[in-house]
N, CA, C and O of each residue as an XYZ file, in Angstrom:
436
protein
N     -15.034     55.807     77.282
C     -13.881     56.229     76.548
C     -14.440     57.196     76.189
O     -13.934     57.478     75.102
N     -15.574     58.264     76.553
C     -15.206     59.600     76.592
C     -14.568     60.465     77.492
O     -14.541     61.678     77.280
N     -13.970     59.872     78.632
C     -13.127     60.540     79.494
C     -11.801     60.021     78.703
O     -10.742     60.488     79.124
N     -11.746     59.328     77.869
C     -10.264     58.603     77.969
C      -9.774     59.686     76.538
O      -8.700     60.260     76.360
N     -11.145     59.672     75.582
C     -10.637     60.662     74.332
C     -10.421     62.352     74.579
O      -9.816     63.131     73.843
N     -11.223     62.684     76.049
C     -11.236     63.836     76.095
C      -9.940     64.168     76.667
O      -9.404     65.144     76.143
N      -9.000     63.334     78.055
C      -8.199     63.501     78.038
C      -7.183     63.619     77.334
O      -6.259     64.394     77.583
N      -7.262     62.707     76.187
C      -5.887     62.486     75.305
C      -6.134     64.289     74.400
O      -5.298     65.189     74.311
N      -7.255     64.268     73.984
C      -7.248     65.728     73.724
C      -6.478     66.915     74.781
O      -5.676     67.667     74.228
N      -6.681     67.066     76.093
C      -6.298     67.432     76.672
C      -4.498     68.184     76.481
O      -3.935     69.254     76.246
N      -4.115     66.281     76.876
C      -2.965     66.729     76.705
C      -2.132     66.798     74.893
O      -1.044     67.319     74.649
N      -2.960     66.181     73.989
C      -2.548     66.938     72.854
C      -2.338     68.575     72.697
O      -1.487     69.207     72.071
N      -3.224     68.920     73.347
C      -3.446     70.846     73.539
C      -2.196     70.388     73.929
O      -1.512     69.715     73.158
N      -1.675     70.802     75.500
C      -0.630     70.792     76.632
C       0.531     70.428     75.578
O       1.397     71.293     75.714
N       0.886     69.564     74.645
C       2.359     69.845     73.807
C       2.703     70.201     73.125
O       3.877     70.169     72.758
N       1.294     70.989     72.382
C       1.425     71.734     71.406
C       1.971     73.193     72.345
O       2.829     74.022     72.043
N       1.557     73.149     72.922
C       2.306     75.309     73.533
C       3.544     74.567     74.012
O       4.270     75.558     73.931
N       4.284     73.712     74.402
C       5.118     73.113     74.987
C       6.358     73.594     74.086
O       5.924     73.152     73.022
N       7.675     74.221     73.714
C       8.529     74.589     72.717
C       9.496     73.373     72.257
O      10.338     72.747     72.901
N       9.055     73.259     70.849
C       9.838     71.937     70.859
C      11.818     72.280     71.181
O      12.753     71.627     70.718
N      11.889     73.631     72.203
C      13.786     74.340     71.115
C      14.148     73.598     72.410
O      13.345     73.745     73.331
N      15.115     72.902     72.613
C      15.490     73.012     73.648
C      16.474     74.126     74.946
O      17.208     75.014     74.512
N      16.363     73.945     76.128
C      16.616     75.253     76.935
C      18.438     75.116     76.769
O      19.237     74.183     76.845
N      18.534     76.572     76.512
C      20.245     76.512     76.367
C      20.496     75.896     77.969
O      19.722     75.962     78.924
N      21.970     75.230     77.890
C      22.423     75.376     78.821
C      23.086     76.072     79.992
O      24.036     76.845     79.863
N      22.254     75.590     81.683
C      22.873     77.475     81.919
C      24.143     77.404     82.467
O      24.473     76.731     83.443
N      24.795     78.085     81.834
C      26.623     78.987     82.230
C      26.201     78.874     83.710
O      25.199     79.039     84.406
N      27.724     78.440     83.846
C      28.252     77.952     85.759
C      28.640     79.304     85.941
O      29.384     79.851     85.127
N      28.320     79.725     86.665
C      29.542     81.334     87.088
C      31.026     80.994     87.186
O      31.977     81.588     86.677
N      31.016     80.223     87.732
C      32.677     79.206     87.936
C      33.170     78.914     87.271
O      34.387     78.741     87.207
N      31.821     78.647     86.027
C      32.810     78.427     84.725
C      34.447     77.577     83.601
O      34.945     76.645     82.970
N      34.534     79.640     84.445
C      36.039     79.766     84.035
C      37.013     79.534     84.851
O      38.157     79.938     84.640
N      36.659     78.847     85.888
C      37.539     78.272     87.580
C      37.958     77.362     86.935
O      39.101     77.181     86.516
N      36.361     76.276     86.740
C      36.475     75.278     86.498
C      37.452     74.860     85.352
O      37.759     75.801     84.620
N      38.064     73.527     85.005
C      39.016     72.835     83.753
C      38.584     71.918     83.879
O      38.220     71.490     84.974
N      38.454     71.150     82.512
C      38.201     69.509     81.856
C      39.743     68.710     82.307
O      40.938     68.976     82.174
N      38.856     67.489     82.961
C      39.570     66.436     83.719
C      41.313     66.701     82.503
O      42.467     66.983     82.826
N      40.938     66.542     81.698
C      42.264     66.781     80.456
C      43.175     67.587     81.130
O      44.164     67.237     81.774
N      42.789     68.584     80.940
C      43.722     69.436     81.464
C      44.105     69.735     82.912
O      45.178     70.193     83.304
N      43.597     69.572     83.256
C      43.563     68.706     85.184
C      44.967     67.832     84.951
O      46.019     68.005     85.566
N      44.713     66.863     83.921
C      46.298     66.496     83.645
C      47.023     66.671     83.564
O      47.909     66.274     84.322
N      47.190     67.400     82.576
C      48.832     67.717     81.934
C      49.087     68.495     82.320
O      50.309     68.616     82.408
N      48.157     69.781     82.926
C      48.748     70.538     84.506
C      50.013     69.503     85.247
O      51.242     69.466     85.298
N      48.908     68.773     85.728
C      49.889     67.647     87.348
C      50.995     67.016     86.396
O      52.125     66.736     86.796
N      50.435     66.771     84.760
C      51.881     66.130     84.232
C      53.301     67.279     84.019
O      54.370     66.754     83.708
N      53.271     68.271     84.133
C      53.809     69.110     83.943
C      54.814     69.393     84.836
O      55.828     70.080     84.711
N      54.279     68.614     85.965
C      54.859     69.476     87.339
C      56.073     68.562     87.988
O      57.099     68.966     88.536
N      55.536     66.888     87.700
C      56.195     65.480     87.803
C      57.587     66.180     87.286
O      57.717     66.812     86.237
N      58.588     65.920     88.259
C      60.369     65.391     87.789
C      60.548     64.398     86.382
O      60.424     63.174     86.340
N      60.838     65.210     85.400
C      61.321     63.601     85.055
C      62.618     63.019     85.004
O      63.720     63.568     85.009
N      62.321     61.878     84.956
C      63.991     60.511     84.971
C      64.745     61.966     84.590
O      64.214     63.042     84.313
N      66.320     61.581     84.684
C      67.421     61.991     83.580
C      67.614     61.050     82.240
O      68.272     60.020     82.388
N      67.315     61.217     81.523
C      68.298     60.392     79.844
C      69.838     60.309     80.167
O      70.621     61.159     80.592
N      70.031     58.728     79.750
C      71.350     58.069     80.128
C      71.108     58.324     78.482
O      70.206     58.117     77.670
N      72.818     59.053     78.483
C      73.027     58.934     77.339
C      73.639     57.115     76.565
O      74.303     56.215     77.077
N      73.058     57.247     75.290
C      73.632     55.995     74.606
C      75.224     55.928     74.737
O      75.802     56.939     74.338
N      76.084     54.815     75.271
C      77.315     54.692     74.909
C      77.515     54.238     73.214
O      76.803     53.508     72.524
N      79.102     55.178     72.776
C      78.860     55.095     71.097
C      79.117     53.747     71.046
O      79.451     53.093     72.034
N      78.957     53.241     69.788
C      78.580     51.641     69.112
C      79.959     51.204     70.014
O      81.061     51.681     70.285
N      78.953     49.655     70.370
C      81.335     49.019     70.544
C      81.401     48.683     69.342
O      80.522     48.730     68.481
N      82.788     48.230     69.257
C      83.675     47.447     68.105
C      83.359     45.660     67.484
O      82.186     45.286     67.498
N      84.143     44.953     67.119
C      83.370     43.844     66.823
C      83.886     43.105     68.156
O      84.665     43.811     68.796
N      83.631     41.857     68.710
C      84.292     40.828     69.764
C      85.654     41.083     69.826
O      86.219     41.166     70.916
N      86.565     41.290     68.196
C      87.272     40.590     68.105
C      88.826     41.704     69.171
O      89.901     41.432     69.705
N      87.975     42.936     68.948
C      89.058     44.470     68.920
C      88.657     44.780     70.417
O      89.246     45.759     70.877
N      87.772     44.144     71.275
C      87.894     44.570     72.578
C      87.151     43.553     73.394
O      86.587     43.657     74.483
N      87.276     42.724     72.721
C      87.269     41.451     73.420
C      85.849     40.584     73.895
O      84.958     41.426     74.012
N      85.420     39.466     74.149
C      84.399     38.653     74.032
C      83.795     38.748     74.951
O      82.605     39.064     74.984
N      84.806     38.379     76.298
C      84.151     38.594     77.284
C      83.949     39.836     78.385
O      83.410     39.695     79.482
N      84.408     40.880     77.941
C      83.633     42.653     78.083
C      82.310     42.469     77.493
O      81.351     42.440     78.265
N      82.190     42.390     76.717
C      80.614     42.011     75.949
C      79.020     41.839     76.165
O      77.937     42.366     75.911
N      79.774     40.468     76.966
C      78.667     39.648     77.357
C      78.405     39.779     79.043
O      79.505     39.351     79.391
N      77.894     39.995     79.970
C      77.916     40.381     81.057
C      77.489     38.811     81.849
O      77.825     38.755     83.032
N      76.877     37.727     81.352
C      76.226     37.457     81.648
C      77.369     36.394     81.578
O      76.980     35.402     82.194
N      78.538     36.218     81.107
C      79.167     34.918     81.279
C      80.334     35.657     82.397
O      81.541     35.588     82.166
N      79.887     36.218     83.375
C      81.050     36.478     83.988
C      81.342     35.468     85.381
O      82.337     35.239     86.067
N      79.988     35.032     85.395
C      79.615     33.743     86.212
C      79.850     31.945     85.760
O      79.428     30.890     86.234
N      80.876     32.365     84.435
C      81.332     31.392     84.434
C      83.018     31.309     84.477
O      83.844     32.218     84.554
N      83.223     29.559     84.381
C      84.636     29.331     84.809
C      85.140     30.025     84.052
O      84.595     30.710     83.187
N      86.595     29.889     84.377
C      88.112     30.111     83.044
C      87.741     29.592     81.966
O      87.369     30.021     80.874
N      87.960     28.181     82.623
C      88.245     27.380     81.492
C      87.773     27.196     80.383
O      88.262     27.092     79.258
N      85.725     27.126     81.214
C      84.704     26.924     80.300
C      84.786     28.870     79.113
O      84.528     28.833     77.910
N      85.074     29.905     79.653
C      85.400     31.254     79.419
C      86.230     30.507     77.612
O      85.857     30.707     76.457
N      87.356     29.699     78.127
C      88.366     29.878     77.070
C      87.990     28.855     75.659
O      88.359     28.885     74.485
N      86.946     27.845     76.548
C      85.884     26.707     75.412
C      85.313     27.824     74.184
O      85.496     27.993     72.978
N      84.333     28.602     75.538
C      83.315     29.923     74.036
C      84.273     30.229     73.363
O      84.109     29.779     72.229
N      85.571     30.976     73.497
C      86.362     31.979     72.636
C      86.797     30.833     71.489
O      86.635     30.921     70.272
N      87.325     29.867     72.154
C      88.135     28.874     70.642
C      87.011     28.920     69.706
O      87.068     29.638     68.708
N      85.374     27.754     70.133
C      84.046     27.669     69.879
C      83.991     28.748     68.497
O      83.885     28.561     67.285
N      84.156     30.274     69.596
C      83.501     31.469     68.662
C      84.353     31.752     67.137
O      84.253     31.920     65.921
N      85.177     31.657     68.220
C      86.283     31.890     66.599
C      86.466     30.555     65.438
O      86.994     30.716     64.338
N      85.895     29.177     65.954
C      85.732     28.696     64.337
C      84.617     28.431     64.195
O      84.372     27.398     63.573
N      83.487     29.255     64.713
C      82.132     29.805     63.837
C      82.823     30.742     63.653
O      82.476     31.262     64.714
N      83.592     31.535     63.205
C      84.026     32.737     62.667
C      84.558     32.074     61.209
O      84.053     32.408     60.137
N      85.545     31.179     61.309
C      86.623     30.959     60.504
C      85.421     29.929     59.308
O      85.319     29.904     58.081
N      84.850     29.358     60.182
C      83.358     28.250     59.476
C      82.135     29.270     58.599
O      81.294     28.754     57.863
N      82.225     30.779     58.837
C      81.157     31.413     58.404
C      81.837     32.006     57.117
O      81.375     32.174     55.989
N      83.056     32.265     57.628
C      83.486     32.925     56.295
C      83.825     31.904     55.250
O      83.924     32.355     54.109
N      84.098     30.141     55.473
C      84.710     29.279     54.831
C      83.434     29.267     53.977
O      83.657     29.393     52.773
N      81.719     29.103     54.453
C      81.018     28.854     53.409
C      80.575     29.976     52.629
O      79.800     29.966     51.673
N      81.194     30.984     53.185
C      80.623     32.882     52.021
C      81.818     32.295     51.200
O      81.334     31.948     50.123
N      82.939     32.071     51.215
C      83.716     31.623     49.990
C      83.082     30.841     49.005
O      82.818     30.977     47.810
N      82.815     29.429     50.422
C      82.637     28.775     49.229
C      81.288     28.754     48.314
O      81.060     27.978     47.386
N      80.332     29.944     48.874
C      78.811     30.320     47.766
C      79.668     31.296     46.864
O      79.515     31.295     45.642
N      80.418     31.987     47.386
C      81.081     32.497     46.231
C      81.521     32.230     44.973
O      81.262     32.903     43.976
N      82.653     30.559     45.054
C      82.892     30.371     44.201
C      82.064     29.520     43.455
O      82.354     29.025     42.365
N      80.788     29.333     44.223
C      80.204     28.172     43.579
C      78.711     28.307     43.074
O      78.001     27.342     42.792
N      78.282     29.804     42.988
C      77.283     30.380     42.663
C      76.709     30.574     41.286
O      77.103     31.406     40.468
N      75.551     29.548     41.098
C      74.648     29.182     40.542
C      73.913     30.153     39.697
O      72.917     29.795     39.069
C-alpha cells in the first residue's frame, strides 16, 4: 500500500510539472507548396475542356401550323394510315375540348 501511495505521489508531481498548454503545431517548411485537396481539385477542374453549349431552338408553334408529324419523332416508325388516324383523332380531340370549354362558359353556375 505504501509503495502504491508513493508511486501515485510521484506521478501526481510529474503531472503538475507537465504544461497543460498544447504545443504549437510544427510548421512544414514546404507548407506553402502543399495545397488542400479541394484547391487541387478546383485547379484541375479549370484545365478540363468544357463541352460546347447547344443553343435551344426557338419555341415551336402549335401542332396545326407546323404539322403534327414534325413535332413527334417517335411517330416516324408508324404506317401512313396510322398517322392519318392519329391526326384525325387529334383534330377531334381539339374540337371536343373547344366544345367542352364553350359548354362550361355557357353553363357557369
